[in-house]
N, CA, C and O atoms as a CHARMM CRD file, in Angstrom:
* protein
*
  248
    1    1 MET  N     -2.65400 -10.92800 -11.19100 PROA 1      0.00000
    2    1 MET  CA    -2.17000  -9.34700 -11.47500 PROA 1      0.00000
    3    1 MET  C     -1.00400  -9.03100 -12.30100 PROA 1      0.00000
    4    1 MET  O     -0.26200  -8.10900 -11.96100 PROA 1      0.00000
    5    2 ASP  N     -0.75700  -9.77900 -13.45600 PROA 2      0.00000
    6    2 ASP  CA     0.02500  -9.48500 -14.78900 PROA 2      0.00000
    7    2 ASP  C     -0.38200  -8.36400 -15.37500 PROA 2      0.00000
    8    2 ASP  O      0.38200  -7.52600 -15.85400 PROA 2      0.00000
    9    3 LYS  N     -2.03400  -8.27600 -15.35800 PROA 3      0.00000
   10    3 LYS  CA    -2.44200  -6.92100 -16.30300 PROA 3      0.00000
   11    3 LYS  C     -3.02700  -6.06100 -15.12200 PROA 3      0.00000
   12    3 LYS  O     -4.12500  -5.51000 -15.21000 PROA 3      0.00000
   13    4 ALA  N     -2.19000  -5.98000 -13.97200 PROA 4      0.00000
   14    4 ALA  CA    -2.53800  -5.02800 -12.80400 PROA 4      0.00000
   15    4 ALA  C     -1.95700  -3.69200 -13.51600 PROA 4      0.00000
   16    4 ALA  O     -1.20000  -3.78300 -14.48300 PROA 4      0.00000
   17    5 VAL  N     -2.32900  -2.54000 -13.01700 PROA 5      0.00000
   18    5 VAL  CA    -1.61100  -1.21800 -13.09000 PROA 5      0.00000
   19    5 VAL  C     -0.41000  -1.10700 -12.40100 PROA 5      0.00000
   20    5 VAL  O     -0.23900  -1.78100 -11.38500 PROA 5      0.00000
   21    6 SER  N      0.39700  -0.39200 -12.79000 PROA 6      0.00000
   22    6 SER  CA     1.84400  -0.50000 -12.08600 PROA 6      0.00000
   23    6 SER  C      1.44200   0.31200 -10.60600 PROA 6      0.00000
   24    6 SER  O      0.37500   0.87400 -10.36100 PROA 6      0.00000
   25    7 ILE  N      2.70700   0.17900  -9.66200 PROA 7      0.00000
   26    7 ILE  CA     2.61100   0.83900  -8.60600 PROA 7      0.00000
   27    7 ILE  C      2.83600   2.22200  -8.73300 PROA 7      0.00000
   28    7 ILE  O      2.12900   2.99200  -8.08300 PROA 7      0.00000
   29    8 GLU  N      3.87900   2.72700  -9.61200 PROA 8      0.00000
   30    8 GLU  CA     3.62100   3.95800  -9.59700 PROA 8      0.00000
   31    8 GLU  C      2.51700   4.93000  -9.97200 PROA 8      0.00000
   32    8 GLU  O      2.19800   5.98000  -9.41300 PROA 8      0.00000
   33    9 CYS  N      1.93200   4.25700 -11.20400 PROA 9      0.00000
   34    9 CYS  CA     0.50200   4.53300 -11.41700 PROA 9      0.00000
   35    9 CYS  C     -0.34200   4.68700 -10.38300 PROA 9      0.00000
   36    9 CYS  O     -0.94700   5.75100 -10.25200 PROA 9      0.00000
   37   10 ARG  N     -0.50900   3.62400  -9.48000 PROA 10     0.00000
   38   10 ARG  CA    -1.74600   3.62200  -8.36700 PROA 10     0.00000
   39   10 ARG  C     -1.07100   4.77200  -7.24800 PROA 10     0.00000
   40   10 ARG  O     -1.80100   5.65100  -6.78900 PROA 10     0.00000
   41   11 LEU  N      0.06500   4.70000  -6.94300 PROA 11     0.00000
   42   11 LEU  CA     0.73400   5.81200  -5.72500 PROA 11     0.00000
   43   11 LEU  C      0.18800   7.16900  -6.73200 PROA 11     0.00000
   44   11 LEU  O     -0.59500   7.78900  -6.01300 PROA 11     0.00000
   45   12 SER  N      0.28300   7.84100  -8.03900 PROA 12     0.00000
   46   12 SER  CA     0.56300   8.87400  -8.33400 PROA 12     0.00000
   47   12 SER  C     -1.19200   9.18300  -8.49600 PROA 12     0.00000
   48   12 SER  O     -1.50300  10.37300  -8.45400 PROA 12     0.00000
   49   13 ALA  N     -2.29700   8.19200  -8.67100 PROA 13     0.00000
   50   13 ALA  CA    -3.64800   8.35800  -8.46500 PROA 13     0.00000
   51   13 ALA  C     -4.04700   8.35100  -6.89300 PROA 13     0.00000
   52   13 ALA  O     -5.16400   8.84100  -6.72700 PROA 13     0.00000
   53   14 MET  N     -3.45400   7.94400  -5.76500 PROA 14     0.00000
   54   14 MET  CA    -3.60300   8.20400  -4.49300 PROA 14     0.00000
   55   14 MET  C     -3.40500   9.74800  -4.38500 PROA 14     0.00000
   56   14 MET  O     -4.28900  10.44200  -3.88300 PROA 14     0.00000
   57   15 LYS  N     -2.29500  10.26000  -4.83500 PROA 15     0.00000
   58   15 LYS  CA    -1.67700  11.31100  -4.20400 PROA 15     0.00000
   59   15 LYS  C     -2.65600  12.43600  -4.79500 PROA 15     0.00000
   60   15 LYS  O     -3.02900  13.42400  -4.16300 PROA 15     0.00000
   61   16 LYS  N     -3.02400  12.10300  -6.17100 PROA 16     0.00000
   62   16 LYS  CA    -3.80300  13.15400  -6.75100 PROA 16     0.00000
   63   16 LYS  C     -5.41200  13.27100  -5.95500 PROA 16     0.00000
   64   16 LYS  O     -5.99800  14.30800  -5.64300 PROA 16     0.00000
   65   17 LEU  N     -5.90400  11.73700  -5.74400 PROA 17     0.00000
   66   17 LEU  CA    -7.08600  11.94000  -4.65300 PROA 17     0.00000
   67   17 LEU  C     -7.06100  12.52900  -3.39900 PROA 17     0.00000
   68   17 LEU  O     -7.93600  13.27900  -2.96800 PROA 17     0.00000
   69   18 HSD  N     -5.92800  12.14500  -2.73900 PROA 18     0.00000
   70   18 HSD  CA    -5.97000  12.74600  -1.34200 PROA 18     0.00000
   71   18 HSD  C     -5.49600  14.16700  -1.49500 PROA 18     0.00000
   72   18 HSD  O     -5.61300  14.72500  -0.40400 PROA 18     0.00000
   73   19 ASP  N     -4.95300  15.06600  -2.51600 PROA 19     0.00000
   74   19 ASP  CA    -4.58300  16.17600  -2.46300 PROA 19     0.00000
   75   19 ASP  C     -5.66600  16.82000  -2.91800 PROA 19     0.00000
   76   19 ASP  O     -5.74800  18.04100  -2.78300 PROA 19     0.00000
   77   20 GLU  N     -6.85100  15.94000  -3.64600 PROA 20     0.00000
   78   20 GLU  CA    -8.31000  17.02500  -3.69000 PROA 20     0.00000
   79   20 GLU  C     -9.07900  16.91400  -2.61800 PROA 20     0.00000
   80   20 GLU  O    -10.23700  17.32900  -2.66900 PROA 20     0.00000
   81   21 GLY  N     -8.49400  16.25200  -1.30000 PROA 21     0.00000
   82   21 GLY  CA    -9.62700  15.95100  -0.09600 PROA 21     0.00000
   83   21 GLY  C    -10.25500  14.85300   0.15600 PROA 21     0.00000
   84   21 GLY  O    -11.04000  14.65600   1.08400 PROA 21     0.00000
   85   22 ILE  N     -9.82300  13.89900  -0.90800 PROA 22     0.00000
   86   22 ILE  CA   -10.56200  12.22500  -0.92800 PROA 22     0.00000
   87   22 ILE  C     -9.71000  11.52300   0.08100 PROA 22     0.00000
   88   22 ILE  O     -8.48100  11.43900   0.08200 PROA 22     0.00000
   89   23 LEU  N    -10.62900  10.99600   1.00300 PROA 23     0.00000
   90   23 LEU  CA    -9.73000  10.11700   1.75600 PROA 23     0.00000
   91   23 LEU  C     -9.38500   8.83200   1.12800 PROA 23     0.00000
   92   23 LEU  O    -10.00800   8.14700   0.31700 PROA 23     0.00000
   93   24 THR  N     -7.91400   8.61900   1.86000 PROA 24     0.00000
   94   24 THR  CA    -7.43700   7.27300   0.90200 PROA 24     0.00000
   95   24 THR  C     -6.73200   6.44500   1.82300 PROA 24     0.00000
   96   24 THR  O     -6.10300   6.84000   2.80500 PROA 24     0.00000
   97   25 THR  N     -6.89200   5.17900   1.40800 PROA 25     0.00000
   98   25 THR  CA    -5.66200   4.09700   2.22700 PROA 25     0.00000
   99   25 THR  C     -4.89900   3.42900   1.61200 PROA 25     0.00000
  100   25 THR  O     -5.27200   3.06400   0.49700 PROA 25     0.00000
  101   26 CYS  N     -3.82800   3.09900   1.99500 PROA 26     0.00000
  102   26 CYS  CA    -2.84200   2.13400   1.49100 PROA 26     0.00000
  103   26 CYS  C     -2.87400   1.01800   2.39800 PROA 26     0.00000
  104   26 CYS  O     -2.80600   1.17400   3.61700 PROA 26     0.00000
  105   27 PHE  N     -2.97200  -0.05100   1.86500 PROA 27     0.00000
  106   27 PHE  CA    -3.62800  -1.67100   2.43100 PROA 27     0.00000
  107   27 PHE  C     -2.28100  -2.60200   1.54900 PROA 27     0.00000
  108   27 PHE  O     -2.10400  -3.07500   0.42600 PROA 27     0.00000
  109   28 ILE  N     -1.53500  -2.49700   2.84400 PROA 28     0.00000
  110   28 ILE  CA     0.03300  -3.39900   2.56900 PROA 28     0.00000
  111   28 ILE  C     -0.28200  -4.97600   2.86300 PROA 28     0.00000
  112   28 ILE  O     -0.28100  -5.45800   3.99500 PROA 28     0.00000
  113   29 SER  N     -0.52600  -5.62900   1.78200 PROA 29     0.00000
  114   29 SER  CA    -0.50600  -7.25700   1.96700 PROA 29     0.00000
  115   29 SER  C     -0.57600  -7.91300   0.97900 PROA 29     0.00000
  116   29 SER  O     -1.04700  -7.53600  -0.09500 PROA 29     0.00000
  117   30 PRO  N     -0.02600  -9.18200   1.27400 PROA 30     0.00000
  118   30 PRO  CA     0.49800  -9.54700   2.35800 PROA 30     0.00000
  119   30 PRO  C      1.66400  -9.11500   2.59900 PROA 30     0.00000
  120   30 PRO  O      2.33000  -8.55700   1.72800 PROA 30     0.00000
  121   31 ILE  N      2.12000  -9.32200   3.90600 PROA 31     0.00000
  122   31 ILE  CA     3.40900  -8.48400   4.45300 PROA 31     0.00000
  123   31 ILE  C      4.67600 -10.24800   4.50000 PROA 31     0.00000
  124   31 ILE  O      4.46300 -11.07100   5.38900 PROA 31     0.00000
  125   32 PHE  N      5.39000 -10.40400   3.85500 PROA 32     0.00000
  126   32 PHE  CA     6.22300 -11.25200   3.62500 PROA 32     0.00000
  127   32 PHE  C      7.28200 -10.74800   4.68100 PROA 32     0.00000
  128   32 PHE  O      7.80200  -9.63200   4.71200 PROA 32     0.00000
  129   33 PRO  N      7.52300 -11.96800   5.66800 PROA 33     0.00000
  130   33 PRO  CA     8.63500 -11.61400   6.54200 PROA 33     0.00000
  131   33 PRO  C     10.28000 -11.25300   5.88700 PROA 33     0.00000
  132   33 PRO  O     10.52700 -11.51000   4.70900 PROA 33     0.00000
  133   34 GLU  N     10.88400 -10.89800   6.41700 PROA 34     0.00000
  134   34 GLU  CA    12.38400 -10.17800   5.55400 PROA 34     0.00000
  135   34 GLU  C     12.39600 -10.13500   4.38200 PROA 34     0.00000
  136   34 GLU  O     13.38400 -10.57600   3.79400 PROA 34     0.00000
  137   35 ILE  N     11.12100  -9.49700   3.54000 PROA 35     0.00000
  138   35 ILE  CA    11.38000  -9.37000   2.29200 PROA 35     0.00000
  139   35 ILE  C     10.52500  -7.92100   1.94500 PROA 35     0.00000
  140   35 ILE  O     11.05200  -7.02300   1.28800 PROA 35     0.00000
  141   36 THR  N      9.44200  -7.84800   2.36300 PROA 36     0.00000
  142   36 THR  CA     8.35700  -6.91500   2.54600 PROA 36     0.00000
  143   36 THR  C      9.06200  -5.73400   3.27400 PROA 36     0.00000
  144   36 THR  O      9.42900  -5.97800   4.42400 PROA 36     0.00000
  145   37 ASP  N      9.34700  -4.28700   2.69700 PROA 37     0.00000
  146   37 ASP  CA     9.89300  -3.47400   3.48000 PROA 37     0.00000
  147   37 ASP  C      8.98900  -2.53000   3.59300 PROA 37     0.00000
  148   37 ASP  O      8.66400  -1.66700   2.77800 PROA 37     0.00000
  149   38 VAL  N      8.49500  -2.80100   4.93700 PROA 38     0.00000
  150   38 VAL  CA     6.90000  -1.89600   5.43300 PROA 38     0.00000
  151   38 VAL  C      7.40400  -0.42700   5.87900 PROA 38     0.00000
  152   38 VAL  O      6.76600   0.57800   5.56200 PROA 38     0.00000
  153   39 LYS  N      8.32200  -0.38600   6.46300 PROA 39     0.00000
  154   39 LYS  CA     8.97700   0.90900   7.16000 PROA 39     0.00000
  155   39 LYS  C      9.16000   1.82400   5.79300 PROA 39     0.00000
  156   39 LYS  O      8.89200   3.00200   6.02900 PROA 39     0.00000
  157   40 ALA  N      9.50500   1.60400   4.57900 PROA 40     0.00000
  158   40 ALA  CA    10.04900   1.94100   3.33400 PROA 40     0.00000
  159   40 ALA  C      8.24200   2.67500   2.60800 PROA 40     0.00000
  160   40 ALA  O      7.76200   3.76300   2.28800 PROA 40     0.00000
  161   41 ILE  N      7.86100   1.31500   2.66900 PROA 41     0.00000
  162   41 ILE  CA     6.41100   1.79500   2.16900 PROA 41     0.00000
  163   41 ILE  C      5.67500   2.93200   3.00200 PROA 41     0.00000
  164   41 ILE  O      5.10700   3.88900   2.47700 PROA 41     0.00000
  165   42 ILE  N      5.74000   2.75800   4.04000 PROA 42     0.00000
  166   42 ILE  CA     4.51500   3.69600   4.90800 PROA 42     0.00000
  167   42 ILE  C      5.67800   4.99100   5.18100 PROA 42     0.00000
  168   42 ILE  O      5.28800   5.80400   6.01900 PROA 42     0.00000
  169   43 LYS  N      6.90000   5.24200   4.64200 PROA 43     0.00000
  170   43 LYS  CA     7.71100   6.34300   4.70900 PROA 43     0.00000
  171   43 LYS  C      7.13500   6.79200   3.30000 PROA 43     0.00000
  172   43 LYS  O      6.60400   7.90100   3.23700 PROA 43     0.00000
  173   44 ARG  N      7.19700   6.11200   2.33200 PROA 44     0.00000
  174   44 ARG  CA     6.76300   6.51400   0.58400 PROA 44     0.00000
  175   44 ARG  C      5.15700   7.20500   0.71800 PROA 44     0.00000
  176   44 ARG  O      4.74800   8.22300   0.16000 PROA 44     0.00000
  177   45 THR  N      4.51500   6.41000   1.52700 PROA 45     0.00000
  178   45 THR  CA     2.96300   6.78600   1.42000 PROA 45     0.00000
  179   45 THR  C      2.32200   7.58300   2.09700 PROA 45     0.00000
  180   45 THR  O      1.28000   8.14800   1.76400 PROA 45     0.00000
  181   46 LYS  N      3.08800   7.71400   3.41400 PROA 46     0.00000
  182   46 LYS  CA     2.53500   8.41900   4.59500 PROA 46     0.00000
  183   46 LYS  C      1.65300   9.83000   4.31800 PROA 46     0.00000
  184   46 LYS  O      0.53700  10.04100   4.79100 PROA 46     0.00000
  185   47 ASP  N      2.48200  10.84300   3.35300 PROA 47     0.00000
  186   47 ASP  CA     1.71500  12.04600   3.12000 PROA 47     0.00000
  187   47 ASP  C      0.78800  11.89300   1.83300 PROA 47     0.00000
  188   47 ASP  O      0.69900  12.93200   1.17800 PROA 47     0.00000
  189   48 MET  N      0.13800  10.88500   1.38500 PROA 48     0.00000
  190   48 MET  CA    -0.62800  11.07700   0.60500 PROA 48     0.00000
  191   48 MET  C     -2.08700   9.41300   0.65100 PROA 48     0.00000
  192   48 MET  O     -2.77900   8.71700  -0.09200 PROA 48     0.00000
  193   49 CYS  N     -1.73500   9.63700   2.10200 PROA 49     0.00000
  194   49 CYS  CA    -2.96000   9.01200   2.62400 PROA 49     0.00000
  195   49 CYS  C     -3.45700   9.27700   4.11200 PROA 49     0.00000
  196   49 CYS  O     -2.96100  10.07100   4.91100 PROA 49     0.00000
  197   50 ASN  N     -4.54000   8.44400   4.30200 PROA 50     0.00000
  198   50 ASN  CA    -5.44600   9.27700   5.86600 PROA 50     0.00000
  199   50 ASN  C     -4.98100   7.72100   6.46900 PROA 50     0.00000
  200   50 ASN  O     -4.37600   7.73800   7.54000 PROA 50     0.00000
  201   51 LEU  N     -5.13800   6.90600   6.07700 PROA 51     0.00000
  202   51 LEU  CA    -5.22500   5.51900   6.79300 PROA 51     0.00000
  203   51 LEU  C     -3.75600   4.52600   6.13800 PROA 51     0.00000
  204   51 LEU  O     -3.45500   4.56700   4.94500 PROA 51     0.00000
  205   52 ILE  N     -3.11500   3.83100   6.98600 PROA 52     0.00000
  206   52 ILE  CA    -2.08200   2.58600   6.39100 PROA 52     0.00000
  207   52 ILE  C     -2.64100   1.21800   7.23000 PROA 52     0.00000
  208   52 ILE  O     -2.60700   1.03500   8.44700 PROA 52     0.00000
  209   53 TRP  N     -3.14200   0.35800   6.22000 PROA 53     0.00000
  210   53 TRP  CA    -3.51300  -1.03800   6.98000 PROA 53     0.00000
  211   53 TRP  C     -2.55400  -2.09500   6.68600 PROA 53     0.00000
  212   53 TRP  O     -2.01900  -2.13600   5.57800 PROA 53     0.00000
  213   54 LEU  N     -2.30700  -2.90900   7.54600 PROA 54     0.00000
  214   54 LEU  CA    -1.31800  -3.86300   7.39500 PROA 54     0.00000
  215   54 LEU  C     -1.90200  -5.26500   7.47800 PROA 54     0.00000
  216   54 LEU  O     -2.95400  -5.38800   8.10400 PROA 54     0.00000
  217   55 GLU  N     -1.50600  -6.02700   7.08200 PROA 55     0.00000
  218   55 GLU  CA    -1.72400  -7.48800   7.14200 PROA 55     0.00000
  219   55 GLU  C     -0.81700  -8.92600   6.69700 PROA 55     0.00000
  220   55 GLU  O     -0.48100  -9.39900   5.61100 PROA 55     0.00000
  221   56 ASN  N     -0.68200  -9.20700   7.66600 PROA 56     0.00000
  222   56 ASN  CA     0.88700 -10.45600   7.77400 PROA 56     0.00000
  223   56 ASN  C      0.30500 -11.48600   6.59100 PROA 56     0.00000
  224   56 ASN  O     -0.87300 -11.46300   6.23200 PROA 56     0.00000
  225   57 LEU  N      1.19400 -12.28700   6.10400 PROA 57     0.00000
  226   57 LEU  CA     0.81100 -13.19400   5.15700 PROA 57     0.00000
  227   57 LEU  C      0.29700 -14.09300   6.25800 PROA 57     0.00000
  228   57 LEU  O      0.69900 -14.25100   7.41100 PROA 57     0.00000
  229   58 ASN  N     -0.48200 -14.51900   5.73500 PROA 58     0.00000
  230   58 ASN  CA    -1.47300 -15.74000   6.19100 PROA 58     0.00000
  231   58 ASN  C     -1.42200 -17.01100   5.73600 PROA 58     0.00000
  232   58 ASN  O     -2.17500 -17.34600   4.82100 PROA 58     0.00000
  233   59 LEU  N     -0.57200 -17.86700   6.27500 PROA 59     0.00000
  234   59 LEU  CA    -0.56300 -19.58600   5.38400 PROA 59     0.00000
  235   59 LEU  C     -1.20400 -20.07700   6.16400 PROA 59     0.00000
  236   59 LEU  O     -1.23900 -19.75300   7.35100 PROA 59     0.00000
  237   60 ARG  N     -2.10800 -21.34100   5.40600 PROA 60     0.00000
  238   60 ARG  CA    -3.61900 -21.78900   6.10200 PROA 60     0.00000
  239   60 ARG  C     -2.97600 -23.55200   5.49100 PROA 60     0.00000
  240   60 ARG  O     -2.37700 -23.81200   4.44800 PROA 60     0.00000
  241   61 GLY  N     -3.35800 -24.38400   6.50000 PROA 61     0.00000
  242   61 GLY  CA    -3.00300 -25.58700   6.08900 PROA 61     0.00000
  243   61 GLY  C     -1.85800 -26.35900   7.26900 PROA 61     0.00000
  244   61 GLY  O     -1.70800 -25.81400   8.36200 PROA 61     0.00000
  245   62 SER  N     -1.18300 -27.49900   6.97100 PROA 62     0.00000
  246   62 SER  CA    -0.21000 -27.97000   7.56100 PROA 62     0.00000
  247   62 SER  C      0.95300 -28.27900   7.19800 PROA 62     0.00000
  248   62 SER  O      1.75000 -28.74400   8.01200 PROA 62     0.00000
């Protein structure tokens, strides 16, 4: 993820696509309890995407 595009750039691209009528989805994953501000992410993205998918942090093992 070190070479990944910034969140601001991703949001800008999503807004441009959504404004052009292309269906967009915001996938929030993993959700870290007490760390991920899901409400803030939804508030920021709700007007630029058609779907918001959420996935909890899934820990495996003992």
